[in-house]
C-alpha positions in Angstrom: 27.9 -18.1 -3.3 27.6 -21.8 -1.9 27.9 -22.6 0.7 24.5 -21.9 2.0 20.8 -21.7 0.7 17.8 -20.8 1.6 13.7 -22.7 1.0 12.2 -19.6 -1.8 15.3 -17.7 -2.7 16.9 -18.1 -6.7 20.3 -16.6 -5.0 22.3 -16.2 -2.1 25.7 -15.0 -1.2 27.4 -14.9 1.9 29.1 -12.0 3.3 32.4 -12.3 4.6 33.0 -13.0 8.4 32.6 -10.1 10.6 32.9 -10.0 15.1 34.7 -13.9 14.1 31.1 -15.5 14.3 28.7 -13.9 12.4 28.6 -14.4 8.5 25.6 -11.9 6.7 23.4 -13.6 3.5 21.8 -11.6 0.8 19.7 -13.8 -1.2 17.3 -12.9 -4.1 13.6 -14.0 -4.5 12.3 -14.0 -1.5 8.2 -11.6 -1.5 7.0 -12.7 2.2 8.2 -10.0 5.2 6.3 -13.4 7.5 9.1 -15.9 5.9 11.0 -18.3 8.5 13.0 -20.2 5.5 15.4 -22.9 6.1 19.1 -21.9 5.6 21.1 -25.5 5.1 24.9 -25.3 4.9 26.5 -27.5 1.7 29.3 -29.1 3.0 30.5 -30.3 -0.4 31.2 -26.1 -1.8 31.9 -24.7 1.8 34.6 -23.3 3.4 33.3 -22.2 7.0 35.8 -23.5 9.6 36.2 -23.2 13.4 39.3 -20.9 14.7 40.2 -24.2 16.6 43.7 -25.7 15.6 41.0 -29.3 14.5 39.1 -26.2 12.6 36.0 -28.3 12.3 33.5 -27.2 9.2 30.3 -26.8 10.0 27.8 -29.6 9.5 26.1 -30.2 6.2 22.7 -29.1 5.8 21.2 -28.0 9.6 17.3 -26.4 8.1 17.7 -23.9 10.9 14.2 -21.6 10.2 15.3 -18.0 10.6 13.4 -15.6 12.7 11.6 -13.1 11.8 13.4 -9.5 11.9 11.5 -8.1 8.7 8.8 -4.9 9.4 5.4 -5.5 7.5 5.6 -3.1 4.6 2.1 -1.2 3.1 0.7 -0.2 0.0 -2.2 3.2 0.4 -5.4 3.4 -1.0 -7.3 6.5 -1.6 -11.7 4.5 -1.2 -13.8 8.1 -0.8 -13.0 11.5 0.0 -11.1 11.2 3.8 -10.9 7.7 4.2 -7.6 5.4 2.7 -7.4 1.7 3.4 -4.0 0.3 3.1 -3.2 -2.6 2.6 0.1 -4.6 4.7 2.5 -7.1 4.0 1.6 -9.8 6.5 -1.3 -10.1 9.1 -1.3 -7.0 11.2 -2.4 -5.3 15.3 -2.7 -2.3 16.7 -3.3 -1.1 20.2 -4.9 2.6 19.6 -7.2 3.2 17.5 -7.4 7.1 17.5 -5.0 7.2 14.1 -1.6 7.6 15.8 1.9 7.1 14.1 -0.4 7.4 11.0 0.1 10.9 8.9 -1.4 12.0 5.5 -0.1 15.1 3.5 -2.7 17.6 3.6 -5.2 16.2 6.1 -5.4 14.9 10.2 -5.8 11.2 11.1 -9.3 10.7 13.5 -9.2 7.3 13.4 -8.3 4.0 12.3 -9.8 0.7 12.7 -8.8 -2.8 14.1 -6.8 -5.9 12.1 -6.3 -7.3 15.6 -4.1 -9.7 14.1 -6.4 -11.7 11.4 -6.6 -9.2 8.9 -4.1 -7.2 6.6 -5.4 -4.1 6.3 -6.7 -1.0 8.4 -8.4 2.0 7.4 -7.2 5.3 8.1 -10.0 8.4 8.8 -8.9 12.0 7.8 -10.4 15.6 7.9 -8.9 18.0 5.3 -9.5 16.4 2.3 -11.2 18.8 0.0 -9.9 17.5 -3.5 -11.4 14.0 -5.1 -7.6 13.5 -7.3 -5.3 13.7 -5.5 -2.6 10.9 -4.8 -1.5 11.8 -0.7 1.3 10.4 1.0 0.8 8.1 4.0 3.5 8.2 6.6 4.2 6.0 10.0 5.6 7.1 12.8 7.5 4.9 15.9 7.3 7.3 18.0 3.3 7.4 18.2 2.5 4.4 16.1 1.5 0.9 17.5 1.1 -1.5 14.8 2.9 -4.6 14.5 3.1 -7.4 12.4 1.0 -10.6 14.3 4.0 -13.1 14.5 5.6 -13.8 18.0 8.6 -11.1 16.7 5.8 -8.1 16.6 8.3 -6.8 14.2 6.5 -2.9 13.7 6.5 -0.9 10.3 9.5 0.4 10.3 9.7 4.8 11.0 9.2 6.7 7.9 7.7 3.5 5.6 5.2 5.9 3.5 3.5 5.4 0.6 1.0 7.3 -2.6 -2.3 6.6 -1.9 -3.3 5.8 -5.4 -7.1 7.5 -7.1 -10.0 5.8 -5.9 -12.4 8.4 -4.7 -14.6 9.0 -7.9 -15.4 12.4 -9.2 -18.3 14.5 -7.8 -20.4 17.4 -10.0 -22.8 20.0 -8.9 -25.8 21.4 -11.6 -26.4 25.3 -12.5 -28.9 25.0 -14.8 -28.0 28.9 -17.4 -31.4 28.5 -19.4 -34.9 26.5 -19.5 -32.9 22.9 -20.9 -29.9 23.6 -20.4 -27.6 23.2 -17.5 -23.9 23.0 -16.6 -21.8 20.1 -14.9 -19.3 21.0 -12.9 -16.8 18.3 -12.0 -14.9 18.3 -8.9 -12.6 17.2 -10.5 -10.6 16.5 -14.8 -12.5 13.8 -16.8 -13.1 12.3 -20.0 -15.8 12.2 -22.1 -16.2 9.3 -25.8 -17.8 13.1 -27.3 -22.1 13.8 -27.7 -24.1 11.3 -25.9 -27.5 11.0 -24.5 -27.1 8.0 -22.0 -24.7 8.9 -19.2 -27.8 11.4 -17.7 -30.7 11.8 -16.1 -32.8 15.0 -15.4 -35.6 14.9 -14.2 -39.1 15.4 -15.7 -37.3 16.2 -19.0 -38.3 13.2 -21.9 -34.5 13.5 -23.1 -31.3 14.1 -22.5 -27.8 15.2 -24.5 -24.8 15.8 -22.8 -22.3 18.4 -25.0 -18.7 17.8 -24.7 -15.9 18.0 -27.7 -14.9 13.9 -28.5 -11.6 12.5 -26.2 -11.7 15.9 -24.7 -10.5 16.6 -21.4 -12.5 19.0 -19.5 -14.4 19.8 -15.7 -17.6 20.6 -16.7 -20.1 19.8 -20.2 -23.3 21.1 -20.4 -27.0 19.2 -20.7 -29.1 19.8 -22.9 -33.0 18.4 -22.5 -36.1 18.8 -24.5 -39.9 18.7 -23.0 -38.8 20.1 -19.7 
């Protein structure tokens, strides 16, 4: 564990030599998928020697930049009924904008934006999502996908990489006037309220509006009582 250091890593452990000339370093603390940290050998505490009779040790230092071979990852946020924004761990690029490579559970992906290698977000446009509360799984497939990072290595997003979209969609409602001064609102999902309030809603032609719900209760409809309608 003391033969090598890696810039930015708090701990480094080295595997046994494999194939005669390969050692795998396992690190702790690296968080960027695009960094190319410097790797140094520590001769004072290291024990890596060649297999010759001379048993020459690796030279101290080195500052060898690790090539970027790490695939970008992403998170997903559903910002509208059929819009999902993917945020990648680094800038990415695509060569198609028809949604190729992406699937969204319960929907069809019809388009994606092009970050052009200078941005880390891609917006997916879907059809078929109807619930304002669902958090569908977004999955990438390399067979059809073209999403790669903006590095010279152009590492592609890993096959099967997925993320559940967070719920960023506001609830909607419909209204049904059931009596002269009573309107029932039905919401697209379960919502909460602090109780009876007089300033959450307006009704055209009414001089006063109060919304009646039970305090702090979860519900999917509420009743508006109007005056001077």
